[in-house]
C-alpha positions as CSV (number, residue, x, y, z in Angstrom):
1,M,-12.6,-8.9,14.7
2,S,-10.1,-11.0,16.6
3,V,-6.6,-9.8,17.3
4,W,-5.0,-12.4,15.0
5,A,-7.3,-11.6,12.1
6,E,-6.5,-7.9,12.5
7,L,-2.8,-8.5,12.6
8,G,-3.1,-10.8,9.5
9,W,-5.0,-8.2,7.6
10,R,-2.4,-5.6,8.4
11,L,0.4,-7.9,7.3
12,I,-1.4,-8.7,4.0
13,F,-2.2,-5.1,3.3
14,G,1.3,-3.9,4.2
15,A,2.8,-6.5,1.9
16,A,0.5,-5.5,-0.9
17,S,1.5,-1.8,-0.3
18,L,5.2,-2.8,-0.5
19,V,4.6,-4.6,-3.8
20,V,3.2,-1.3,-5.2
21,A,6.0,0.8,-3.6
22,F,8.7,-1.4,-5.2
23,N,6.8,-1.4,-8.5
24,F,6.8,-5.1,-8.8
25,R,5.5,-6.1,-12.3
26,D,4.9,-2.4,-13.1
27,V,2.0,-2.1,-10.6
28,A,2.3,1.6,-10.1
29,W,1.8,2.2,-13.9
30,R,-1.2,-0.1,-13.8
31,V,-2.8,1.8,-10.9
32,H,-2.1,5.1,-12.7
33,R,-3.6,3.8,-16.0
34,F,-6.7,2.4,-14.3
35,M,-7.4,5.7,-12.5
36,A,-6.7,7.6,-15.7
37,N,-9.2,5.5,-17.7
38,T,-12.0,5.4,-15.0
39,V,-11.8,8.4,-12.7
40,G,-9.6,10.8,-14.7
41,V,-6.5,12.0,-13.0
42,S,-4.7,15.3,-12.8
43,R,-1.1,15.7,-13.8
44,F,0.0,15.4,-10.2
45,L,-1.0,11.8,-9.9
46,T,2.0,10.0,-11.5
47,P,3.3,6.5,-11.0
48,A,6.0,8.1,-8.7
49,T,3.4,9.6,-6.5
50,V,1.5,6.3,-6.4
51,R,4.7,4.5,-5.4
52,A,5.5,7.2,-2.7
53,T,2.0,7.0,-1.3
54,F,1.9,3.2,-1.1
55,G,5.4,3.2,0.4
56,F,4.4,5.5,3.2
57,L,1.2,3.4,3.7
58,A,3.3,0.3,3.9
59,V,5.7,1.7,6.5
60,V,2.8,2.9,8.7
61,L,1.0,-0.4,8.4
62,L,4.1,-2.6,9.1
63,A,5.1,-0.3,12.1
64,E,1.5,-0.8,13.5
65,L,1.9,-4.5,13.0
66,A,5.2,-4.6,14.9
67,V,3.7,-2.6,17.7
68,G,0.7,-4.9,17.8
69,L,2.9,-7.9,18.0
70,A,4.9,-6.4,20.8
71,R,1.8,-5.8,23.0
72,P,1.1,-8.5,25.6
């Protein structure tokens, strides 16, 4: 995969993770409901844990993106 394609993928996935973390259009509840209906979830998987997990993932991905852009 080329460098630009990899950076673009990280940007898109980081932006999608931010959408879930900020609960845009109730996405965290939709993820929770989907997992409850298909996989079956425990009581520890709440929309808050979904938002926290995707928030952490977004921070890591966007930090990697920034470091990747800073490299020569």
